[in-house]
Structure formats: structure tokens, C-alpha cells
VOMIVEX-521264 format. One line per 8 residues: number of its first residue (from 1); their letters; for each residue x negated, y, z of N, C-alpha, C. Coordinates in steps of 0.001 Angstrom, whole numbers. Example, Ala and Ser with C-alpha at 12.3 -4.5 7.8 and 13.67 -1.06 7.14 Angstrom:
// residues 2
1> as> -13190,-5690,7800,-12300,-4500,7800,-13200,-3300,7800; -12850,-2250,7080,-13670,-1060,7140,-12900,30,7870
***
This chain:
// residues 104
1> mialtalt> -36086,-89217,33597,-34721,-89544,33622,-34094,-89618,35061; -34898,-90266,35884,-34375,-90469,37216,-34288,-88979,38032; -35360,-88163,37702,-35292,-86951,38356,-34149,-86046,37803; -33898,-86223,36588,-32822,-85289,35919,-31366,-85731,36423; -31217,-87145,36784,-30014,-87510,37389,-29953,-87173,38787; -31061,-87111,39523,-31029,-86728,40909,-30731,-85170,41041; -31329,-84401,40152,-30954,-82860,40175,-29642,-82657,39911; -28985,-83488,38908,-27607,-83316,38542,-26670,-83576,39698
9> rlgdvvva> -27007,-84731,40461,-26243,-85156,41541,-26387,-84122,42666; -27513,-83487,42856,-27682,-82440,43902,-26937,-81241,43502; -26957,-80949,42262,-26102,-79648,41793,-24618,-79890,41935; -24150,-81229,41807,-22742,-81453,42035,-22332,-81428,43558; -23345,-81750,44390,-23136,-81761,45940,-22995,-80279,46317; -23915,-79391,45722,-23880,-78000,46086,-22697,-77307,45663; -22217,-77533,44454,-21038,-76852,43873,-19883,-77413,44683; -19686,-78677,45131,-18675,-79188,45892,-18596,-78621,47060
17> askiddgs> -19840,-78182,47861,-19827,-77790,49209,-19306,-76385,49179; -19581,-75660,48066,-19262,-74153,48010,-17732,-74005,47880; -17139,-75031,47399,-15601,-74917,47187,-14875,-74944,48351; -13553,-74150,48538,-12912,-74251,49667,-11951,-75357,49563; -12051,-76196,50473,-11174,-77498,50451,-9897,-77356,51241; -8849,-78013,50776,-7653,-78011,51682,-7868,-78349,52948; -7492,-77711,53885,-7707,-77866,55347,-8742,-77336,55976; -9568,-76558,55231,-10657,-75932,55791,-10471,-74686,56538
25> eagdgfsv> -9172,-74136,56265,-8685,-72943,56967,-7700,-73461,57966; -7784,-73051,59210,-6864,-73416,60249,-5577,-72740,59982; -4429,-73480,60245,-3124,-72792,60166,-2598,-72515,61527; -1384,-72296,61675,-691,-72027,62972,-932,-73215,63749; -1247,-73117,65078,-1375,-74196,65960,192,-74634,66524; 159,-75660,67152,1500,-76135,67893,1709,-75286,68975; 3028,-75151,69217,3403,-74428,70503,3228,-75443,71618; 3440,-75020,72859,3572,-75997,74006,4708,-77105,73869
33> vetlfwfv> 5768,-76674,73360,6872,-77515,73194,6618,-78595,72180; 6017,-78035,71007,5814,-79037,69909,4681,-79965,70372; 3730,-79542,71017,2553,-80348,71466,3079,-81496,72414; 4044,-81130,73287,4563,-82093,74243,5485,-83019,73391; 6160,-82572,72412,7000,-83508,71693,6218,-84482,70863; 5171,-84000,70137,4384,-85019,69415,3459,-85846,70247; 2808,-85372,71436,1802,-86270,72129,2450,-86933,73330; 3770,-86516,73760,4385,-87172,74818,5703,-87861,74586
41> gvpgalfv> 6487,-86985,73890,7851,-87323,73473,7885,-88650,72516; 7149,-88409,71392,7180,-89505,70361,6684,-90875,70941; 5406,-90794,71561,4949,-92074,72112,5803,-92623,73261; 6421,-91835,74037,7329,-92319,75006,8640,-92948,74479; 9104,-92283,73312,10283,-92874,72679,9966,-94181,72025; 8663,-94449,71486,8280,-95635,70912,8176,-96714,71945; 7632,-96352,73089,7491,-97385,74368,8773,-97785,74744; 9709,-96788,74858,11047,-97233,75498,11810,-98064,74259
49> givvlvsv> 11572,-97714,73141,12228,-98438,71884,11760,-100009,72028; 10459,-100103,72187,9812,-101538,72226,10259,-102349,73550; 10291,-101570,74600,10918,-102199,75750,12298,-102686,75665; 13210,-101682,75022,14493,-102193,74678,14589,-103385,73828; 13977,-103326,72721,13915,-104607,71830,13474,-105813,72532; 12397,-105844,73359,12079,-106949,74020,12960,-107416,75081; 13675,-106529,75667,14618,-106769,76766,15885,-107450,76192; 16378,-107019,74968,17436,-107443,74381,17191,-108814,73928
57> attargpr> 16103,-109192,73528,15630,-110532,73036,15763,-111437,74131; 15183,-111096,75212,15010,-111959,76545,16438,-112103,77118; 17412,-111088,77095,18708,-111203,77694,19513,-112112,76808; 19384,-112018,75541,20189,-112885,74662,19700,-114358,74734; 18596,-114671,75243,18212,-116068,75180,18927,-116780,76310; 19299,-116039,77385,19904,-116696,78530,18965,-116901,79672; 19582,-117485,80723,18643,-117750,82006,17614,-118710,81771; 16594,-118545,82560,15426,-119523,82442,15436,-120393,83689
65> yrpglgww> 14826,-121559,83641,14490,-122363,84760,13494,-121727,85798; 13836,-121722,86860,12826,-121189,87799,12502,-122369,88886; 11186,-122545,89109,10859,-123405,90167,11650,-123361,91533; 11975,-124411,92022,12680,-124402,93286,14102,-124383,93246; 14717,-124065,92055,16136,-124086,91745,16654,-125399,91125; 17747,-125798,91218,18421,-126877,90661,18316,-126914,89248; 18139,-128018,88470,18352,-127957,86975,19650,-127954,86628; 20081,-126979,85822,21525,-126727,85347,21833,-127190,83930
73> aapiwfng> 20801,-127451,83169,21062,-127868,81724,21356,-129314,81694; 21999,-129565,80486,22410,-130973,80251,21135,-131764,79847; 20934,-133100,80239,19735,-133795,79923,19813,-134099,78319; 18605,-134129,77896,18402,-134480,76404,17297,-135580,76282; 17557,-136573,75515,16678,-137688,75296,16096,-137337,73913; 14679,-136986,73866,14114,-136718,72634,13529,-138057,72011; 13724,-138340,70751,13124,-139449,70131,13426,-140895,70832; 14627,-140892,71422,15166,-142134,72039,15926,-142890,71187
81> pesadtav> 16614,-143982,71730,17514,-144793,70900,18841,-144075,70571; 19514,-144593,69615,20786,-144038,69163,21784,-143721,70330; 21950,-144769,71141,22857,-144648,72256,21992,-144691,73587; 21882,-143617,74072,21021,-143554,75412,21839,-144354,76565; 23054,-144302,76637,23706,-144978,77746,23621,-146442,77564; 23729,-146994,76406,23597,-148389,76119,22030,-148866,76517; 21059,-148033,76075,19645,-148333,76350,19350,-148499,77845; 19980,-147510,78507,19695,-147406,79983,20402,-148667,80727
89> rtavptsg> 21701,-149094,80220,22427,-150225,80880,21691,-151508,80604; 21035,-151617,79340,20503,-152854,78992,19024,-152930,79213; 18380,-152002,79882,17006,-152001,80155,16686,-153032,81138; 15523,-153560,80942,14957,-154716,81864,13747,-154192,82487; 13877,-154149,83829,12530,-153710,84592,11459,-154803,84410; 10143,-154022,84228,9019,-154918,84134,8500,-155212,85537; 7721,-156416,85582,7276,-156765,86809,5943,-156216,87291; 5241,-155618,86308,3747,-155001,86543,3732,-153703,87184
97> gggasarw> 4892,-153043,87182,4908,-151531,87685,4387,-150702,86509; 3212,-150469,86293,2685,-149686,85153,2913,-148143,85471; 2805,-147372,84472,3131,-145917,84690,1970,-145254,85487; 2477,-144297,86300,1645,-143628,87032,1040,-144408,88324; 1529,-145520,88637,1010,-146352,89638,-302,-147048,89244; -505,-147112,87976,-1723,-147838,87373,-1796,-149213,87570; -740,-149793,87859,-736,-151228,87972,-83,-152023,86800; -1035,-152143,85762,-564,-152774,84628,-502,-154185,84636
***
């Protein structure tokens, strides 16, 4: 039974190999202009398109802070009290120092 199945499969392979498959006959090749278009022009256009998309997103975001320049943005107090001005005016300095001085 196994030998019969193997022979049947072998016969299918031989028949399939003898058939002309789509693409087995070479068609007309590309001209120089078509080759340059597909292998230089299209990838170049994709590259330029991606560069433009990235540049537009970066330009729309606005200026970035650069080291050495003054800070131009308004201060923001994250997770602080409701009234930052009142908290700063009523703050009491500690006597121990603390913080980066490591004098707790």
C-alpha cells in the first residue's frame, strides 16, 4: 500500500514537471528607462515621501529646547497643590537641609 502511494505521488510529480507553468517563458524585458523608473525612481520617491512626512510632523510640533539656550516655555507644576502661588508663599524652610546635600 505504501509503495503504491509513493508511486502515485512520484507520477504526480513527473506530470506536474512536464506541464508548462505560467512564467516559465520569459517575456519582453524592461527598457533602460523602465528599469531606472522601477529600481531608482520608485524607491527614491518613497524615500522622499517618508522624509517629507517626518519633516512635516517635526515642524508642526514646534521648536525644541536646546542645551545652552534660555528656557522659553511657561513653568508647569505637575502633581502639585491646587494653587502653586499660595503654596510657594506659605512654604516653611526646613532646618535640616536635605535633598541633594544629603543632610537629613
